N, C-alpha and C positions, 0 to 999 in steps of 0.2 A: 841795709846792711853796710859796715864800717868796715875797714881794714885798718890796721896800724904795724906798721913797721917799727920795731926798737930798735934803739943803737946799739943796746947790747941785751944778752939774755937776761930774763926775769926770774928771779927765783919763785918756783913754785908757789911758796908760801906767802910771798907778798900778791899774787892774784887774787885779789878780793876788791871789795866796794870801795876802800881808799885807793885804790890802784884804778879801778874803774872813773872814780868821781875826778882823777886828773884829766881823762881823754877829752877831748871836744866834743861829746854826744848831747844833742837836744833833749835828750829824754832826762837828761839827769843835772840840767840847768836850771836852777832855782835855789830856794832857801831851804828846800825840804831835806830831811835825812833819808837815808837809803839802807838796804842790806843787802849781801850778797852770802850763796853758799855752795859749795863745792856741790856736784851733780852727778849722774852716770851720764853716758852717752843714752842708755836707755832711755832715762828720763827725759833728756833733750828729744831723740826721737819721739817718743809717744807725745810730746806737746806739740811737736811740730806736726804731726799726723792728725791730731784732733783738731788742730788751727785750720789745717785744709780742711778737714770732713765737715766740719759743722760750718766752718765760715766764720764764726766770731759769733757777736750777738746781733748783731745788723747784716751781716753776710749773707752769702750764699756758699753752701757746702758745695764741695767738690765730689763725695761718695768715696768709695772705698779703694778703687784701683787707681783714680787719678789723688786722691788724697795720699796714697803711699808714694808715688811717682813724685809729687810736690814736695813731699818731706825728705825723701832721700835727696831731691836736687836742692834743699836746702842744707841739708846735711853734707852733701860733698863741697856746699860752696864755704861752709861755716870751714872747715877742714883745708880749704884751697885746693881740693884733687881735681884733677880735669875729669870729664863725662867718659873716657875710653878707660879708666883703672877699675878692673871687675867689682863687681858687689861683693865676694867675701876678702878682696884684699880692701877693701873700704872698710868691712867690720874689722880688721884685725890691725888697720891702721889707728882706730878710733881710741884703743888702750894707751896710745902713746902721746894723746893729747890731754890737757887739763880742762874739765867743764866747770862753766861759774852758771847759775841761775841768779837773776837780781830783781830788785822792785825797789823804787824811789817814792815819797812821798812828796812828788814835785808836782808844775801844772801838768805835763806830760801824761802821766800816768794816772787813770781815773778808778784801780783798782777794783776793777769789774772782772769777771771770768776771762776776758779777751787780752788784758794786758800779758805782754811775754815779754823778758828780757833775759838774752843766753848771749854767752861770752865763751870763746874757747881761746886758748893758748895754746900753740902748734908745739911739736917736739924741740925745735932748735930754740922754742922760748924767745924768739924774737919777731912772732907774727901775733897779733891778735885778731880776732873777727867778732865783731858785736851784730847782733840782730835783736832789735827792739820792735815790738808792734802794740798796738792799740787801737782798738774798733772807736775812738772817739777821736775825731779830728776837730780841736778847738778853735780852729780859723776858717772853719766850712760854715758857708750859710748856713741858715734854718733850714733843715730838709722840707719843712712844708712849703717853703718858698720855689721848691724846684720843680720845673715842669714834670 
């Protein structure tokens, strides 16, 4: 997860792929094109839960209770909320944020079901958090060579 402080408030209408491509993100490096769309916090939380629950293509899932915990921990981190903020207050605050889902045709993304690109603009419009994940590590040695 990466966090970016903006020098001035960003118009919510400008919070899309052209903005994300200007950020120094490894997942968007390369000659590929990308697409971003506005989404809801329900979609984001569902995606975070499914990633934790199933563990991705080659991962180990965590099961229901831990998957919920990890999903909410990730959501709190994306929103910049401290852990002591009560659950219902966190839910109320989600509406003040702008949520975007993205993917790109770069070497980083492999376009399988485990690719994930999420970004959130905070209510002050001066802080962006980006979470990108994939199951495929292009720099990892061949898995068959591991002990």
